[in-house]
C-alpha positions as CSV (number, residue, x, y, z in Angstrom):
1,M,58.8,56.7,-76.7
2,D,55.9,55.1,-76.3
3,E,54.7,52.6,-79.0
4,P,51.0,53.3,-81.1
5,P,48.7,50.9,-80.4
6,P,47.8,48.4,-82.7
7,R,45.0,49.1,-84.8
8,A,41.9,47.1,-86.3
9,R,42.4,45.7,-89.4
10,P,39.8,47.3,-91.8
11,P,37.4,44.9,-93.1
12,A,37.8,43.3,-96.5
13,A,36.7,45.4,-99.5
14,P,34.0,43.8,-101.2
15,G,34.4,41.1,-104.3
16,W,37.4,40.1,-101.9
17,A,38.0,36.9,-100.5
18,G,38.7,36.8,-97.1
19,R,41.5,34.4,-97.2
20,A,45.0,35.2,-98.5
21,G,44.0,38.7,-99.7
22,R,43.3,37.4,-103.3
23,P,40.6,38.5,-105.2
24,A,36.7,36.8,-104.8
25,S,36.1,35.5,-108.6
26,P,32.9,36.4,-110.6
27,A,31.5,33.2,-109.2
28,E,32.1,33.8,-105.6
29,E,30.9,37.2,-105.3
30,D,27.4,35.6,-105.3
31,L,28.4,32.9,-102.2
32,P,28.1,33.9,-98.5
33,P,31.4,35.0,-96.5
34,S,31.5,31.6,-95.1
35,A,31.6,29.9,-98.5
36,R,34.1,32.2,-100.0
37,W,36.5,31.7,-96.5
38,Y,36.4,27.9,-96.0
39,G,35.8,26.9,-99.8
40,T,32.6,25.8,-101.9
41,P,31.3,22.4,-100.6
42,A,32.7,19.9,-103.7
43,A,30.0,17.8,-104.8
44,P,29.7,14.2,-103.9
45,S,31.5,12.0,-106.2
46,R,29.4,9.3,-107.9
47,H,30.0,6.0,-106.6
48,R,30.2,3.1,-108.9
49,I,29.3,0.0,-108.3
50,P,32.2,-2.6,-108.0
51,R,33.0,-5.0,-111.3
52,G,32.7,-7.8,-108.8
53,L,29.4,-7.5,-107.4
54,R,27.8,-6.6,-110.7
55,R,27.0,-10.2,-111.7
56,P,25.7,-11.0,-108.1
57,L,23.4,-8.3,-108.1
58,L,22.1,-9.1,-111.6
59,G,21.8,-12.4,-110.1
60,L,19.1,-11.2,-107.4
61,L,17.8,-9.0,-109.4
62,A,16.8,-11.7,-111.7
63,L,15.8,-14.0,-108.4
64,A,13.5,-11.7,-107.4
65,V,11.7,-11.3,-111.2
66,C,11.3,-15.0,-111.2
67,A,10.1,-15.3,-107.1
68,G,7.7,-12.6,-108.4
69,A,6.3,-14.2,-111.5
70,V,6.1,-17.9,-109.5
71,A,4.0,-16.4,-106.8
72,G,1.9,-15.0,-109.7
73,A,1.5,-18.5,-110.9
74,V,1.0,-20.1,-107.2
75,L,-1.7,-17.8,-106.5
76,L,-3.3,-18.1,-109.6
77,V,-3.3,-21.8,-109.2
78,V,-4.9,-21.5,-105.5
79,R,-7.5,-19.7,-106.6
80,V,-8.3,-22.6,-109.5
81,V,-8.3,-24.9,-106.6
82,S,-9.8,-23.1,-104.3
83,A,-13.2,-23.0,-106.8
84,P,-16.7,-23.9,-105.9
85,P,-16.4,-27.5,-107.3
86,P,-19.2,-28.6,-109.8
87,P,-22.2,-29.6,-108.5
88,A,-22.1,-33.2,-107.1
89,R,-24.0,-36.4,-109.2
90,V,-25.5,-39.9,-108.2
91,A,-24.8,-42.5,-110.6
92,D,-27.8,-45.4,-110.8
93,P,-26.3,-47.7,-112.6
94,A,-29.7,-49.8,-112.5
95,A,-31.7,-47.5,-114.1
96,G,-29.3,-46.0,-116.5
97,V,-29.2,-42.8,-115.1
98,G,-27.5,-39.8,-113.1
99,Y,-28.7,-37.1,-111.8
100,P,-27.4,-33.8,-109.9
101,L,-27.9,-33.0,-105.9
102,P,-28.6,-29.9,-104.9
103,A,-26.7,-27.6,-102.1
104,G,-27.2,-29.6,-98.8
105,W,-28.5,-33.0,-100.0
106,R,-26.7,-36.1,-100.1
107,Q,-27.4,-40.0,-101.3
108,G,-28.7,-42.4,-99.8
109,A,-27.2,-45.2,-98.5
110,L,-30.1,-47.2,-99.0
111,P,-33.5,-45.8,-100.8
112,P,-36.8,-46.3,-98.3
113,V,-38.7,-47.6,-100.5
114,T,-38.6,-51.6,-101.9
115,G,-37.7,-51.0,-106.0
116,F,-36.1,-48.2,-105.9
117,T,-32.2,-48.8,-107.2
118,S,-31.2,-44.5,-105.7
119,A,-32.3,-42.3,-103.1
120,A,-31.2,-38.9,-102.3
121,G,-32.3,-35.8,-100.2
122,N,-31.3,-32.6,-97.4
123,G,-31.8,-35.6,-94.6
124,R,-34.8,-33.4,-93.5
125,D,-37.8,-32.9,-95.4
126,V,-37.2,-34.4,-98.8
127,T,-36.3,-37.2,-100.7
128,V,-36.0,-38.1,-104.0
129,M,-36.2,-42.0,-105.1
130,V,-35.2,-43.5,-108.8
131,R,-35.8,-47.1,-110.6
132,P,-36.2,-48.2,-113.8
133,G,-39.5,-48.4,-115.5
134,E,-41.3,-51.3,-116.6
135,P,-41.4,-51.4,-120.5
136,A,-44.4,-50.8,-121.8
137,A,-46.4,-53.4,-123.6
138,D,-49.0,-51.3,-125.3
139,P,-47.2,-49.0,-127.8
140,R,-50.2,-46.5,-127.1
141,E,-49.1,-46.5,-123.2
142,A,-45.5,-45.9,-124.4
143,A,-46.4,-42.9,-126.4
144,D,-48.8,-41.3,-123.7
145,P,-47.2,-42.6,-120.3
146,R,-50.0,-40.6,-118.2
147,E,-52.2,-43.4,-117.5
148,A,-49.1,-45.5,-116.2
149,V,-48.4,-41.8,-114.1
150,T,-51.8,-41.6,-112.6
151,G,-51.7,-45.6,-111.5
152,L,-48.0,-45.0,-109.8
153,A,-48.8,-41.6,-108.1
154,D,-52.2,-43.1,-106.4
155,L,-50.0,-46.0,-105.1
156,Y,-47.0,-44.0,-103.5
157,S,-49.9,-41.6,-102.5
158,R,-51.4,-44.5,-100.3
159,L,-48.0,-45.7,-99.5
160,L,-46.5,-42.6,-98.5
161,L,-48.6,-39.7,-97.6
162,H,-51.8,-41.3,-95.6
163,G,-53.0,-37.9,-95.9
164,D,-56.8,-37.4,-94.9
165,E,-57.1,-35.0,-98.2
166,V,-55.2,-35.3,-101.1
167,E,-55.9,-33.7,-104.4
168,V,-54.1,-32.9,-107.3
169,E,-52.0,-29.9,-107.8
170,D,-50.4,-30.5,-111.2
171,D,-50.9,-32.9,-114.1
172,R,-48.6,-32.3,-116.8
173,A,-46.1,-33.0,-120.0
174,V,-42.3,-32.9,-118.8
175,A,-38.9,-33.3,-120.8
176,A,-35.8,-34.6,-119.3
177,G,-32.4,-35.4,-120.5
178,G,-33.0,-36.3,-124.0
179,W,-36.6,-38.5,-122.6
180,T,-40.4,-37.1,-122.7
181,G,-42.9,-38.3,-120.1
182,H,-45.3,-37.1,-117.6
183,S,-45.4,-35.7,-114.2
184,R,-48.4,-35.8,-111.7
185,T,-48.2,-33.4,-108.1
186,L,-50.1,-34.8,-105.2
187,R,-50.9,-32.1,-102.1
188,A,-51.9,-33.8,-98.9
189,E,-53.3,-32.5,-96.0
190,Y,-53.9,-33.6,-92.5
191,R,-56.2,-33.0,-89.9
192,D,-54.2,-33.0,-87.0
193,V,-52.0,-30.0,-85.8
194,V,-48.8,-32.1,-85.7
195,N,-48.4,-33.1,-89.5
196,R,-48.0,-30.5,-91.9
197,P,-49.2,-30.6,-95.8
198,A,-46.9,-33.3,-97.8
199,Y,-46.0,-33.0,-101.2
200,L,-45.5,-35.5,-104.0
201,R,-44.2,-35.5,-107.0
202,V,-44.1,-38.6,-109.6
203,V,-42.4,-38.4,-112.6
204,L,-42.5,-41.1,-115.5
205,L,-39.6,-40.4,-118.6
206,T,-39.5,-42.7,-121.5
207,G,-37.8,-42.4,-124.6
208,P,-35.2,-44.7,-127.2
209,G,-32.6,-46.6,-126.3
210,G,-32.9,-47.6,-122.6
211,D,-35.9,-48.9,-120.2
212,P,-38.2,-46.1,-119.0
213,V,-37.1,-44.1,-115.2
214,V,-39.5,-43.5,-112.9
215,V,-38.7,-40.6,-109.9
216,V,-40.7,-40.3,-106.5
217,A,-39.9,-37.5,-105.0
218,V,-41.9,-36.8,-101.0
219,A,-41.7,-34.0,-99.0
220,E,-42.8,-33.3,-95.6
221,S,-43.2,-29.5,-96.2
222,D,-45.3,-27.9,-98.6
223,D,-42.3,-25.1,-99.2
224,P,-42.0,-23.5,-102.5
225,R,-37.6,-23.7,-102.3
226,V,-38.3,-28.0,-101.8
227,R,-39.9,-28.1,-104.9
228,G,-37.3,-25.9,-107.1
229,E,-34.8,-28.4,-105.6
230,I,-37.0,-31.3,-107.1
231,D,-37.6,-29.5,-110.0
232,Q,-33.5,-29.3,-110.3
233,V,-33.0,-33.3,-110.0
234,I,-35.5,-33.9,-112.6
235,A,-34.2,-31.4,-115.0
236,G,-30.8,-32.7,-114.7
237,I,-31.4,-36.5,-115.0
238,R,-29.2,-37.6,-118.0
239,R,-28.8,-41.2,-119.5
240,E,-25.0,-42.6,-118.3
């Protein structure tokens, strides 16, 4: 007799694992068939750092922290070093004073007028000169230097300006560096078209503890910016 053909195995009933015919556990019933057949994937194990590597790694971490601190300190030093320097000053031992240089100004090697002991300017259109003043023989002149300043302004106007028309723009008392004194400002105009109006300022500072100081500023242009720089120099005069 012919043997009957083999019949297909009926599918596993729900709740049974597909392997070895064992019943599925309650935890496996919620898994897909592949997980029930091949098994639930195991969670990866936690790898521990070998004991021999712990100390070197801690050392590297400490070095990294130190490097960050050093980098911060270096950055702070660079910022301090790169900060703009304080304004330069001119020291005039003969007159016993010092005064600041505005931005772009330089000290002159030799004053352009005899008798002055220091000079500075921007190299284009303004020059400031300083010299020691003559002690006043008359105490009344020392108390009120206006007369001396008037004479000095007339002298330096003829010497430096040579203007066709010269007028007094300002005449007032001043104070700087612990001194008191007087300032006189002249403005010169020229009839030709080449020369622009020029500016001259003469200051005499007097006070206890030293001889008077004479400051003469001359500018080839009547520019408010230049006047402001001259004011900065005069206001910054200090006894040295």
